[in-house]
N, C-alpha and C positions, 0 to 999 in steps of 0.2 A: 504493500500500500504506500509506504513511504517512498520507494523508488518510483512508483507510478506517479505520485504527486510531484516528485522532483523533475521527472521528465516532462510533465505537463506544464510546469512553470518555466523550465529551461529546455525547450525541445531539441536544441541542437548542441547541447553539451552533456557530458556524462563522465563520472568517475567510476572506475572498477576497483573494488577493494580486494587486495590479495590476501587479507587476513593478517598481514604483518605491518610493515611500515611503508610499503611501496604501493603507489596508486598509478593506474593508467588513466590518462585524460583524453577525451575525444572532443574536438571542436569542429562542428559542421562537416563531419565525414561519415561514411558508412560505418556501422549500420543505422546511424541516426537519420540519414537522408530519406529513408522510407517512411518516417513517422509523420511528416507533414510537408506540403509543397515548399514552405518557407524554412525548412529545417537546415538546409545547407546552401551556401556557407553561412556563418554568423556575420551579421551586418550591424554596425553601430555608427551613429552619426555624431557630428561635432556641431557646436552652436552656429558655425558659419554655413551650415548646410552640407558640408563635405561628408562623405561616408567612407568607411573602410570595410571590405569583406575579408574575413579571416577563416581559414580552415587548416586543420592539422591535427596531430596527435603526438603523444609522448608519455613519459613516466616521470614521477617525482617521488622522493623518499623524505618522509616527514621527520626522520631522525637526523639524517646527514644534511638535509636541505639541498640535496643534489637534484637537479632537474635536467632531463634530456627531452628531445623532441624537435619537430620541424613542421613546416607547413607553408602555406602561401598567403599573400595578401594582395588586395587591389584597392588603391586609394583613388576615389572618384570625387571630383569637385561637384558643387551643387548643380551645375548644368549638365552633368553626366559625363564630362570629359575625364578620361583617365589621367591622373596626375603622376602616379607611380604604381609600379607593381613589382613583385619579387617574392622572396622567400624569407621566412623567419626561422630562428633556431633557438633551442633551449640550452645551448652550450654556454659555458661561463668563461672560457679562455680565449684570449686574443693575443695575436702577435702584433708588435708595433715596430715600424720602420721609421727611422729618422735620418734623412740625408744619406742613405746607402742604396746599393743596388737591390732591386732593379729600377729604383726611382731615378737614378742618375742619368739614365738614357732619355728621360722625358724632356729635359730642358737643360741648357748650359748652367743655369743657376739652381738646379735641383739639389745638388750636393756640394758641401754640407749645408745644414740649416744654419743661417746666420741671423743673429738678433742683437740689437744695439741697446745701450744704456743712455740715460739722459746726458751723461758727460762726454758722449762721443765714442766711448769704448765699445767694442763688439766682442762677441764670443761665437765661435763656429762649433757646432755640435753635430756629431754623427754617431749612430749606433742602432742597436736593435735588441729586442727581448720579448718577453711574454708577461701577461698578468692575468689573474683570475679574479673576476668581479665578486665571487662569493667569499673566497678566503682572504681577498685583498693582498695576496702574495704577488710580488713582482720580481722578475729576474731580468737580467740583461746588462749590457755594458757598452761602452763606446769611448770616443775621444772628445776632447775640447781644446780649443786654442783661444786664449784671451788676448786681444790686441788693444792697445791704447789708441786714442783718436788719430795719432800720427802714423799708425801702422806698426809700431814697435810691438813685438811679442812680449807681453808681460808675464804670462804663465801658459803652460800647456801640460796636458796630462790625460788621465782617463777618468771616466765616471762609472759607478757601479750602482745599479738599482737596488734598493733595500725594501721598499714596500709601495703598494698602490694606495694613494690617498683618496682618489675619487675618479669615477669615469661616467660620462654621459654620452650615449650613442645618438648620432644624428640619423641613423638608418643606413640601409644598404646602398652601395654604389651602383646598383642596378638602375637607379634613377638616371645616372650618367652613362648608362650602357655598359658598365663594367661588371665583372663577376659579382654574384649576389653576396659572396662572403667578404668582399671588400667593403669596409664600413667607415663612415665618417664619425667623428666624435671629438670629445675633449677629455684628456686624461691628465691627472696630476700624480706624478711619481716622485717619491723621495729618493734622492741619490746621494752618494758619497763621492766627492771630488778628490782625486788623488794626483799628486805630483811626485815623480820618481817612485811610484808605487806606495807612497805614504799618504794616508788620509789627511787632508788639510781643511776641508769645509764640508758641511752638509748643505744640500740645496734641494729645491723643488723644481723639477723639470715639468713644464706645462706643454703638452703636445696637442695641437689642433689640426684636424683634417676636415676639409670642406666637403667631402662626399656626403651623399644622402640629402637630407633637408636641414641644413644648419640654420640656426637663428641668425638674425642680423647682428653684425659686429664681430662675427667669428672670422678669423683669417688663418690661412694655411701657414704652418710653421711652429716654432717653439718659443717659449720664454724660459728664462732661468733666474730664479731668485736664490741668491747665495746667502745663506743664513749666517748672520754675524759678521758679514764682510762690508756691510753698508753700501752694497751696489745691487741694483735690480735690472737685469736685462729684459726689458719688456717692450721694445720697439722692433717689431719683426721686419727683417730686411729681405730675406729670400730663403728658399728651401722647400722641399716637399716632405710630406709625412704620409703614413698609411696605417690603418688598423685592419687586420685580417682575422676574421672569426675562425677559430679552429674547430 
């Protein structure tokens, strides 16, 4: 009776209890589609009249909070024009690329990522790694070169990711005709800066990628806030970045 009531209220979604900690979820897919003409896909609207149609399935574990799954989406504007379509995934891990191959072949200024400070100094950053949005674990490393306004190298060395502070996805790069697992977004990663392999400063590396549907004011590239050094590199100059859903 309870399950019948549940399906009557939400005809195109369902959860299957395994009797343990793991559930399967269905969103607008078979066998739900036979229950009603409007059962598949799930459609939800926004205040501006846009709608998105979603379908897919997967599993989640209520103990470990691990979710897997995938499906499709179609974003339509109020007049019925398709604004974006692609796939979604329940995975939690992303790879990030900052001014490294294969980005370097896209433009002469793609690598490394360069960002300036108000005093005219610049820092060039390159590297890559991964992060998990559930555990907030980040791995990865790269290089940096700090130049003064006159071009003199003030410091150079390596950086090492220590943890993910935040990540906001802008959606799939399928909007731009790229593979659906190429993702735009904004990540904040805590890193350790090293010179001659010795830690000298902690810093926050801010990585922005313009794929998907980014909000206004977002620009491709990186920013670097060096904690305790009295300098903030927040004026983006050049460079490409990318997030890849694993």
